[in-house]
C-alpha positions in Angstrom: 18.8 6.6 -4.5 17.0 6.6 -1.2 13.4 5.7 -0.5 11.3 7.2 2.3 8.1 5.5 3.4 5.9 7.5 5.8 3.7 5.1 7.7 3.2 6.5 11.2 -0.6 6.3 11.1 -2.3 3.8 13.4 -4.6 2.5 10.6 -7.8 3.1 12.6 -10.0 2.6 9.5 -8.6 -0.9 9.2 -9.4 -2.0 12.8 -9.6 -4.6 14.2 -7.0 -5.8 11.7 -4.5 -3.2 12.9 -4.8 -3.8 16.6 -1.8 -6.2 16.6 -0.4 -5.6 13.1 0.7 -2.3 11.6 -1.4 -1.6 8.5 1.6 -1.5 6.1 2.5 -5.1 7.2 -0.9 -6.5 6.4 -0.6 -9.1 3.7 -1.6 -8.6 0.0 -1.2 -11.8 -2.0 1.4 -13.2 0.4 3.5 -10.1 0.9 3.2 -7.1 3.3 1.7 -4.0 1.7 4.9 -2.1 2.3 7.1 -4.8 0.7 4.9 -4.7 -2.5 5.1 -0.9 -2.5 8.9 -0.9 -2.4 9.1 -3.7 -5.0 6.9 -1.6 -7.3 9.2 1.4 -6.8 12.4 -0.7 -7.5 10.8 -1.9 -10.7 10.6 1.6 -12.1 14.3 2.5 -11.6 17.6 1.1 -12.6 19.4 3.0 -9.8 20.6 1.1 -6.8 18.7 1.9 -3.6 21.1 2.6 -0.8 18.7 3.2 2.1 15.0 2.8 2.8 13.7 4.9 5.7 10.4 3.8 7.3 8.7 6.6 9.3 6.6 5.0 12.1 5.0 5.9 15.3 6.9 5.2 18.5 4.5 2.5 19.7 4.9 0.1 16.8 7.3 -2.1 18.7 10.6 -3.9 18.0 9.0 -6.8 16.1 7.5 -4.3 13.5 10.8 -2.5 13.3 12.8 -5.7 12.7 10.3 -6.8 10.1 10.7 -3.5 8.2 14.5 -3.7 8.2 14.3 -7.3 7.0 12.1 -6.1 4.1 14.8 -3.5 3.1 17.6 -5.9 3.5 15.9 -8.6 1.3 15.8 -5.9 -1.4 19.5 -5.1 -1.1 19.1 -1.8 0.9 19.8 -0.7 4.4 16.7 -0.4 6.5 16.3 2.6 8.8 13.6 3.3 11.4 12.6 6.9 12.0 9.9 8.1 14.4 7.1 10.7 14.0 6.0 11.4 17.6 3.1 13.6 16.6 0.7 13.5 13.6 1.7 16.9 12.2 1.2 16.3 8.5 3.0 14.9 5.4 5.8 17.4 5.3 6.5 16.9 9.0 6.5 13.1 8.6 9.0 13.2 5.7 11.3 15.5 7.6 11.5 12.9 10.4 13.8 11.0 8.0 16.0 14.1 7.5 19.3 12.2 7.2 17.9 10.2 4.3 16.8 13.3 2.4 19.9 13.6 0.3 20.6 13.0 -3.4 17.9 11.2 -5.4 14.9 10.5 -3.2 11.7 8.6 -3.8 8.8 9.1 -1.4 5.7 6.9 -1.2 3.0 6.8 1.4 2.4 3.2 2.6 -1.3 2.8 2.0 -0.9 3.0 -1.8 0.0 0.4 -4.3 0.1 1.0 -8.0 0.4 -0.7 -11.4 2.6 1.2 -13.8 4.7 0.6 -16.9 7.3 3.4 -16.9 10.9 4.1 -15.8 11.9 7.0 -13.6 13.8 9.7 -15.5 16.3 10.6 -12.7 17.4 13.7 -14.7 14.1 15.5 -14.0 14.0 17.8 -11.1 10.8 16.2 -9.6 8.1 13.9 -10.6 4.6 13.6 -9.0 2.7 10.5 -9.9 -1.0 10.8 -10.8 -4.0 8.9 -12.1 -6.9 10.2 -14.1 -10.1 10.0 -12.2 -13.7 10.9 -13.2 -14.3 13.2 -10.1 -11.2 14.9 -8.8 -13.0 17.2 -6.4 -11.9 15.1 -3.4 -8.2 15.0 -4.3 -5.2 17.2 -4.8 -4.6 17.6 -8.6 -1.9 18.9 -10.9 -2.4 21.3 -13.7 -0.1 21.0 -16.7 1.2 23.6 -19.2 1.7 23.1 -22.9 5.1 21.5 -22.3 3.5 18.9 -20.0 5.2 20.4 -17.0 3.3 21.0 -13.8 2.3 24.6 -13.5 0.1 24.4 -10.4 -1.0 22.2 -7.5 -4.7 22.5 -6.6 -6.2 20.9 -3.5 -9.7 19.5 -3.8 -10.8 21.9 -6.6 -14.5 22.9 -6.5 -14.4 23.8 -10.2 -12.7 21.6 -12.8 -9.0 22.3 -13.1 -7.6 18.9 -13.9 -8.5 15.2 -13.6 -4.9 14.2 -12.7 -5.2 13.2 -9.0 -2.0 13.1 -6.9 -1.6 9.5 -5.5 1.1 10.2 -2.9 4.2 9.0 -4.8 7.0 11.4 -5.5 10.6 11.6 -6.9 13.0 14.4 -6.2 16.4 14.8 -7.8 17.7 17.0 -5.0 16.7 15.6 -1.6 18.7 18.2 0.2 16.7 21.0 -1.4 13.5 19.3 -0.4 14.7 19.0 3.1 15.4 22.7 3.2 11.9 23.5 1.9 10.2 21.2 4.4 12.2 22.8 7.2 11.1 26.2 6.0 7.5 25.2 6.6 8.3 24.3 10.2 10.4 27.4 10.8 7.7 29.8 9.4 4.9 27.7 10.8 3.1 27.4 7.5 0.1 25.2 8.3 -2.9 23.8 6.5 -5.7 22.8 8.9 -3.1 22.4 11.7 -0.6 20.3 9.7 2.5 20.8 7.6 1.9 19.6 4.1 4.3 18.5 1.3 2.2 20.3 -1.2 3.0 23.7 0.3 6.7 22.9 0.0 6.2 21.9 -3.7 4.3 25.1 -4.5 7.3 27.1 -3.1 9.8 25.0 -5.1 7.7 25.5 -8.2 7.8 29.3 -7.7 11.6 29.1 -7.3 12.2 27.4 -10.6 12.1 23.7 -9.8 10.5 21.9 -12.7 7.9 19.3 -11.8 6.6 16.6 -14.2 4.0 13.9 -13.8 3.9 10.2 -14.8 0.5 8.5 -14.7 0.0 5.1 -13.2 -2.3 2.5 -14.9 -4.0 1.6 -11.7 -4.0 3.2 -8.2 -4.8 0.7 -5.5 -5.9 1.8 -2.0 -5.5 -0.2 1.2 -7.3 2.3 3.5 -10.1 0.1 4.7 -11.2 -3.6 4.7 -13.2 -3.5 1.4 -10.5 -1.5 -0.4 -7.8 -4.0 0.9 -9.8 -7.0 -0.3 -10.2 -5.4 -3.7 -6.5 -4.6 -3.9 -5.7 -8.2 -3.0 -7.9 -9.2 -5.9 -6.2 -6.9 -8.4 -2.7 -7.8 -7.2 -3.5 -11.5 -7.7 -4.6 -10.8 -11.2 -1.6 -8.6 -12.0 1.0 -11.0 -10.5 -0.5 -14.4 -11.5 1.9 -14.8 -14.4 5.1 -13.5 -12.8 5.0 -14.8 -9.2 4.7 -18.3 -7.7 1.5 -17.9 -5.8 1.1 -21.5 -4.5 3.8 -22.7 -2.1 5.4 -26.1 -2.6 4.5 -27.1 0.9 0.8 -26.5 0.6 -1.5 -29.6 0.8 -4.6 -29.5 -1.3 -6.7 -32.6 -0.8 -10.0 -33.4 -2.6 -10.4 -29.7 -3.2 -10.6 -27.2 -6.1 -8.5 -24.0 -6.2 -10.0 -21.4 -8.6 -7.1 -19.3 -9.6 -5.8 -16.7 -9.1 -5.2 -17.4 -5.4 -2.2 -17.2 -3.0 -1.7 -20.4 -1.1 1.1 -19.9 1.5 3.6 -22.2 3.2 2.1 -25.2 5.1 -1.4 -24.4 4.2 -3.9 -27.3 4.2 -7.1 -27.3 2.1 -9.4 -30.3 2.4 -12.8 -31.0 0.9 -13.2 -27.3 -0.1 -13.5 -24.9 -2.9 -11.2 -21.9 -2.7 -11.1 -18.9 -5.0 -11.0 -17.0 -7.1 -9.1 -14.1 -5.5 -8.3 -15.7 -2.1 -5.1 -15.3 -0.1 -4.4 -18.1 2.5 -1.4 -17.0 4.5 1.2 -19.4 6.0 -0.2 -22.2 8.2 -3.9 -21.7 7.4 -6.2 -24.8 7.5 -9.4 -24.9 5.5 -11.8 -27.8 5.7 -15.3 -28.4 4.2 -15.5 -24.7 3.2 -16.1 -22.5 0.3 -14.1 -19.3 0.3 -13.9 -16.6 -2.4 -12.5 -13.0 -2.7 -11.1 -13.0 0.9 -7.8 -12.7 2.9 -7.2 -15.3 5.6 -4.1 -14.5 7.7 -1.6 -16.8 9.1 -2.4 -19.9 11.3 -6.1 -19.4 11.1 -8.6 -22.3 10.8 -11.8 -22.2 8.7 -14.2 -25.2 8.8 -17.8 -25.8 7.6 -18.1 -22.2 6.4 -19.1 -20.3 3.3 -17.0 -17.0 3.2 -16.9 -14.2 0.6 -15.6 -10.7 0.6 -14.0 -11.2 4.0 -10.8 -10.6 5.9 -9.8 -12.8 8.9 -6.8 -12.0 11.1 -4.0 -14.2 12.4 -4.7 -17.2 14.6 -8.5 -17.0 14.1 -10.7 -20.1 14.4 -13.9 -19.9 12.5 -16.1 -23.0 12.6 -19.7 -22.9 11.5 -22.1 -25.6 12.5 -23.4 -28.0 9.8 -27.2 -27.4 9.3 -29.9 -29.9 9.1 -32.7 -28.5 6.8 -36.2 -29.3 5.9 -37.4 -26.8 3.3 -40.6 -27.2 1.3 -41.4 -26.6 -2.3 -41.3 -23.0 -3.7 -39.3 -21.7 -0.7 -36.4 -19.2 -0.7 -33.6 -19.4 2.0 -31.5 -16.2 2.2 
């Protein structure tokens, strides 16, 4: 099986955190988003993954490319870098990894994590992962027939069709056929709002006898903006607290309280502080005389004399608040 990860977007909604780090490499509970995504995919399948193709923009740089290939190799697969030079839609992005579109193919867009308890049935023609949501009007949805096969794809329905929202994770038994269908969109210039969309290819495949099914995820976690990423970090810490070692052996915790679950990375120092719950301190972070909860502090940053909540600090940040001398009378409120 091959895996394709389209991730060419510049992550503008995550700025300033994506000015020097590609969004899929931002850390969630100690691992890059894209690494957690690939690990989630591997957990659903018993098949060996031969190749992982990462579709990126041409300006991401060699350091990002090397990091992505290392992620693939650590998981026992060959890493491959493909470029999308223009943002021309999901179908165009996937087709940029044309050589990887062969045999069994799993496709997942890199700003989505999910919690799921299922195994991929590789004998099925195609699977589209979904989650039930209360208001599906802002999403593409699938409509099922009596055999629980997908009979229609509907984009942002104004009237209720289904509450099964497409989350951007797909399996195809015949990658070569998908490649042909994606190329057809380009050749015939089939566009939706100026872009080539994978949904148009799937509609044509459905009309030509390909059977689509859906599996539902228990939880769909977005990393599209700062608040969503902090919430995803919180949920991943809860989900992984019993299965991953979240406190590195080299971390120093002195006269401090760690309210679990938290990720405490390599060579982190925490002194005279309260940290947690739901905090990720990446490698080399120093925290002194501080109170931090529900936040992500990236590598080699320093936080002192501060009270931080629901926050995200980048790499090599120094945040030192000044101790305050107060004189507050009776019946006062300080906000």
